[in-house]
TIKEFI-99310 format. One record per atom (N, C-alpha, C): residue in three letters; atom name; y, x, z. Coordinates in Angstrom, 2 decimals, always signed. Atoms other than C-alpha are relative to their C-alpha. Layout:
% residues N
["ALA","CA",[Y,X,Z]]
...
% end
This chain:
% residues 69
["MET","N",[-0.47,-1.33,+0.46]]
["MET","CA",[-32.42,-131.32,-7.81]]
["MET","C",[-1.34,+0.50,-0.63]]
["LEU","N",[+1.17,-0.78,+0.75]]
["LEU","CA",[-36.19,-130.64,-8.97]]
["LEU","C",[-0.21,-0.51,-1.17]]
["SER","N",[-0.18,+0.27,+1.12]]
["SER","CA",[-36.23,-132.96,-11.53]]
["SER","C",[+1.12,+0.38,-1.24]]
["ASP","N",[-0.99,-0.70,+0.36]]
["ASP","CA",[-32.92,-131.59,-12.59]]
["ASP","C",[-0.37,+1.10,-0.85]]
["MET","N",[+0.43,-1.44,+0.21]]
["MET","CA",[-34.19,-128.00,-12.76]]
["MET","C",[-1.12,-0.15,-1.15]]
["LYS","N",[+1.07,-0.19,+0.74]]
["LYS","CA",[-37.33,-129.14,-14.65]]
["LYS","C",[+0.69,-0.49,-1.32]]
["PHE","N",[-0.72,+0.57,+1.04]]
["PHE","CA",[-35.18,-130.95,-17.37]]
["PHE","C",[+0.48,+1.26,-0.61]]
["VAL","N",[-0.49,-1.36,+0.75]]
["VAL","CA",[-33.17,-127.73,-17.70]]
["VAL","C",[-0.90,+0.89,-0.52]]
["SER","N",[+0.74,-1.27,+0.44]]
["SER","CA",[-35.75,-125.52,-18.40]]
["SER","C",[-0.34,-0.49,-1.39]]
["THR","N",[+0.43,+0.48,+1.50]]
["THR","CA",[-36.70,-127.68,-21.67]]
["THR","C",[+1.23,+0.31,-1.22]]
["LEU","N",[-1.26,-0.02,+0.98]]
["LEU","CA",[-33.22,-127.07,-22.95]]
["LEU","C",[+0.18,+1.52,-0.83]]
["SER","N",[-0.33,-1.32,+0.66]]
["SER","CA",[-32.12,-124.44,-25.67]]
["SER","C",[+1.68,+0.08,+0.43]]
["SER","N",[-1.53,-0.05,-0.25]]
["SER","CA",[-28.51,-123.08,-24.04]]
["SER","C",[+0.29,+1.04,-0.63]]
["GLU","N",[-0.87,-0.90,+0.27]]
["GLU","CA",[-25.73,-121.31,-25.46]]
["GLU","C",[+1.01,+0.22,+0.74]]
["LEU","N",[-1.33,-0.09,-0.67]]
["LEU","CA",[-23.34,-119.63,-23.23]]
["LEU","C",[+1.29,+0.14,-0.29]]
["LEU","N",[-1.29,-0.26,+0.98]]
["LEU","CA",[-19.83,-120.31,-24.04]]
["LEU","C",[+1.10,+0.95,+1.15]]
["GLU","N",[-0.85,-0.75,-1.00]]
["GLU","CA",[-18.02,-119.05,-20.66]]
["GLU","C",[-0.64,+0.26,+1.19]]
["HIS","N",[+0.51,-0.35,-1.42]]
["HIS","CA",[-18.88,-117.77,-17.44]]
["HIS","C",[+1.00,+0.95,+0.93]]
["ARG","N",[-0.88,-0.74,-1.07]]
["ARG","CA",[-16.37,-117.00,-14.72]]
["ARG","C",[-0.04,+0.22,+1.61]]
["VAL","N",[+0.00,+0.05,-1.40]]
["VAL","CA",[-16.43,-115.94,-11.28]]
["VAL","C",[+1.10,+0.46,+0.94]]
["THR","N",[-1.25,-0.10,-1.04]]
["THR","CA",[-13.62,-115.78,-8.48]]
["THR","C",[-0.73,+0.33,+1.43]]
["GLU","N",[+0.50,-0.33,-1.59]]
["GLU","CA",[-14.38,-113.90,-5.48]]
["GLU","C",[+1.16,-0.15,+1.11]]
["TYR","N",[-1.10,+0.13,-1.04]]
["TYR","CA",[-12.21,-114.60,-2.21]]
["TYR","C",[-0.42,+0.25,+1.53]]
["ARG","N",[+0.51,-0.71,-1.35]]
["ARG","CA",[-13.35,-112.41,+0.74]]
["ARG","C",[-1.62,-0.25,+0.01]]
["ASP","N",[+1.42,+0.31,-0.31]]
["ASP","CA",[-16.64,-114.19,+1.82]]
["ASP","C",[-0.11,-1.38,-0.65]]
["SER","N",[+0.69,+1.31,+0.91]]
["SER","CA",[-16.83,-117.33,-0.85]]
["SER","C",[+0.80,+0.51,-1.20]]
["ALA","N",[-0.23,-0.33,+1.44]]
["ALA","CA",[-16.63,-117.29,-4.30]]
["ALA","C",[-0.22,-1.67,-0.68]]
["THR","N",[+0.19,+0.97,+1.10]]
["THR","CA",[-16.34,-119.90,-7.38]]
["THR","C",[-0.59,+0.51,-1.09]]
["SER","N",[+0.31,-0.27,+1.34]]
["SER","CA",[-18.46,-119.78,-10.43]]
["SER","C",[+0.11,-1.19,-1.02]]
["LEU","N",[-0.23,+1.31,+1.39]]
["LEU","CA",[-17.62,-121.96,-13.69]]
["LEU","C",[-0.67,+0.69,-1.30]]
["LEU","N",[+0.82,-0.52,+1.40]]
["LEU","CA",[-20.12,-121.86,-16.60]]
["LEU","C",[-0.19,-1.45,-0.53]]
["ILE","N",[-0.36,+0.58,+1.36]]
["ILE","CA",[-19.56,-123.42,-19.75]]
["ILE","C",[-1.20,+0.16,-0.93]]
["SER","N",[+0.66,-0.39,+1.16]]
["SER","CA",[-22.24,-123.98,-22.22]]
["SER","C",[-0.48,-1.32,-0.96]]
["VAL","N",[+0.12,+1.26,+1.07]]
["VAL","CA",[-23.65,-126.06,-25.13]]
["VAL","C",[-1.74,+0.11,+0.00]]
["ASN","N",[+1.61,-0.02,-0.37]]
["ASN","CA",[-27.51,-127.17,-24.52]]
["ASN","C",[-0.52,-0.94,-1.49]]
["THR","N",[+0.56,+0.42,+0.67]]
["THR","CA",[-29.56,-128.40,-26.93]]
["THR","C",[-1.41,-0.83,+0.53]]
["THR","N",[+1.24,+0.55,-0.17]]
["THR","CA",[-32.67,-131.01,-26.51]]
["THR","C",[-1.05,+0.21,-1.05]]
["ASP","N",[+0.97,-0.07,+0.78]]
["ASP","CA",[-35.98,-130.44,-28.03]]
["ASP","C",[-0.01,-1.30,-1.22]]
["THR","N",[-0.45,+1.03,+1.12]]
["THR","CA",[-34.89,-133.78,-30.05]]
["THR","C",[+1.14,+0.61,-0.92]]
["GLY","N",[-1.29,-0.20,+0.84]]
["GLY","CA",[-31.98,-131.98,-31.35]]
["GLY","C",[+1.24,-0.69,+0.60]]
["LYS","N",[-1.25,+0.46,-0.52]]
["LYS","CA",[-29.12,-133.69,-29.21]]
["LYS","C",[+0.62,+1.00,+0.82]]
["THR","N",[-0.83,-0.83,-0.49]]
["THR","CA",[-26.47,-131.35,-28.33]]
["THR","C",[+0.99,-0.42,+0.59]]
["TYR","N",[-1.22,+0.37,-0.89]]
["TYR","CA",[-24.02,-131.68,-25.33]]
["TYR","C",[+0.63,+1.25,+0.54]]
["ARG","N",[-0.48,-0.92,-0.95]]
["ARG","CA",[-21.63,-129.77,-23.39]]
["ARG","C",[-0.11,-0.16,+1.22]]
["SER","N",[+0.59,+0.19,-1.57]]
["SER","CA",[-22.54,-128.70,-19.87]]
["SER","C",[+1.17,+0.87,+0.69]]
["LEU","N",[-0.67,-0.81,-1.06]]
["LEU","CA",[-20.24,-127.59,-16.72]]
["LEU","C",[-0.44,-0.03,+1.15]]
["GLU","N",[+0.82,-0.09,-1.39]]
["GLU","CA",[-21.76,-126.08,-13.89]]
["GLU","C",[+1.32,+0.68,+0.92]]
["THR","N",[-1.22,-0.48,-0.75]]
["THR","CA",[-19.26,-125.43,-11.03]]
["THR","C",[-0.86,+0.39,+1.75]]
["ALA","N",[+0.82,-0.20,-0.93]]
["ALA","CA",[-20.65,-123.57,-7.83]]
["ALA","C",[+0.74,+0.88,+1.00]]
["ILE","N",[-0.70,-0.61,-0.94]]
["ILE","CA",[-19.17,-122.73,-4.71]]
["ILE","C",[-0.89,+0.72,+1.12]]
["LEU","N",[+1.15,-0.99,-0.76]]
["LEU","CA",[-20.79,-119.63,-2.70]]
["LEU","C",[+0.70,+0.54,+1.24]]
["THR","N",[-0.78,-0.81,-1.35]]
["THR","CA",[-20.28,-118.42,+0.82]]
["THR","C",[-1.06,+1.05,+0.14]]
["LYS","N",[+1.22,-1.40,-0.51]]
["LYS","CA",[-21.53,-114.97,+2.16]]
["LYS","C",[-0.02,+0.02,+1.41]]
["ARG","N",[+0.25,+0.09,-1.23]]
["ARG","CA",[-23.54,-115.02,+4.94]]
["ARG","C",[-1.13,+1.29,+0.35]]
["ASP","N",[+1.16,-1.32,-0.22]]
["ASP","CA",[-25.11,-111.84,+6.63]]
["ASP","C",[-0.20,+0.90,-1.28]]
["GLY","N",[-0.10,-0.87,+1.26]]
["GLY","CA",[-23.96,-109.75,+3.42]]
["GLY","C",[-0.65,-0.79,-1.24]]
["GLU","N",[+0.39,+0.57,+0.86]]
["GLU","CA",[-25.84,-112.47,+1.19]]
["GLU","C",[+0.76,-0.94,-0.32]]
["TRP","N",[-0.65,+1.19,+0.56]]
["TRP","CA",[-24.55,-114.87,-1.36]]
["TRP","C",[-0.72,-1.22,+0.07]]
["LYS","N",[+0.82,+1.42,-0.12]]
["LYS","CA",[-25.59,-118.71,-0.59]]
["LYS","C",[+0.84,-1.05,-0.51]]
["ILE","N",[-0.69,+1.24,+0.80]]
["ILE","CA",[-24.74,-121.58,-2.72]]
["ILE","C",[+0.21,-1.39,+1.06]]
["ALA","N",[-0.79,+1.22,-0.85]]
["ALA","CA",[-22.49,-124.28,-0.44]]
["ALA","C",[+0.16,-1.25,-0.61]]
["HIS","N",[+0.12,+1.16,+0.55]]
["HIS","CA",[-22.17,-126.55,-2.88]]
["HIS","C",[-0.02,+0.26,-1.78]]
["LEU","N",[-0.05,-0.44,+1.33]]
["LEU","CA",[-23.02,-126.86,-6.57]]
["LEU","C",[+0.00,-1.51,-0.98]]
["HIS","N",[-0.41,+1.57,+0.97]]
["HIS","CA",[-22.19,-129.96,-9.44]]
["HIS","C",[-0.23,+0.64,-1.44]]
["TRP","N",[+0.34,-0.22,+1.41]]
["TRP","CA",[-23.24,-130.21,-12.80]]
["TRP","C",[+0.69,-1.05,-1.13]]
["SER","N",[-0.47,+1.71,+0.52]]
["SER","CA",[-21.92,-133.00,-15.33]]
["SER","C",[+0.15,+0.88,-1.70]]
["THR","N",[-0.06,-0.19,+1.39]]
["THR","CA",[-22.01,-132.92,-19.15]]
["THR","C",[+0.59,-1.08,-0.80]]
["ALA","N",[-0.68,+0.70,+0.83]]
["ALA","CA",[-20.24,-134.19,-22.09]]
["ALA","C",[-0.41,-0.23,-1.43]]
["LYS","N",[+0.18,-0.09,+1.66]]
["LYS","CA",[-20.92,-135.36,-25.75]]
["LYS","C",[+0.57,+0.68,-1.03]]
% end
């Protein structure tokens, strides 16, 4: 995950949509963006996160990234 985070930090990103749905002590987050690399390559990215609330704080239980050209 560290290498993914390092790569993502080099991108220029445009947020297209971000939806969060909460269900008591769990929530889902869906994020869609368009990312551009330093070489000009552009692709669409989808991030899905499932969160759980523990002791009053939200914690990531599952995280998934995918990209499409």
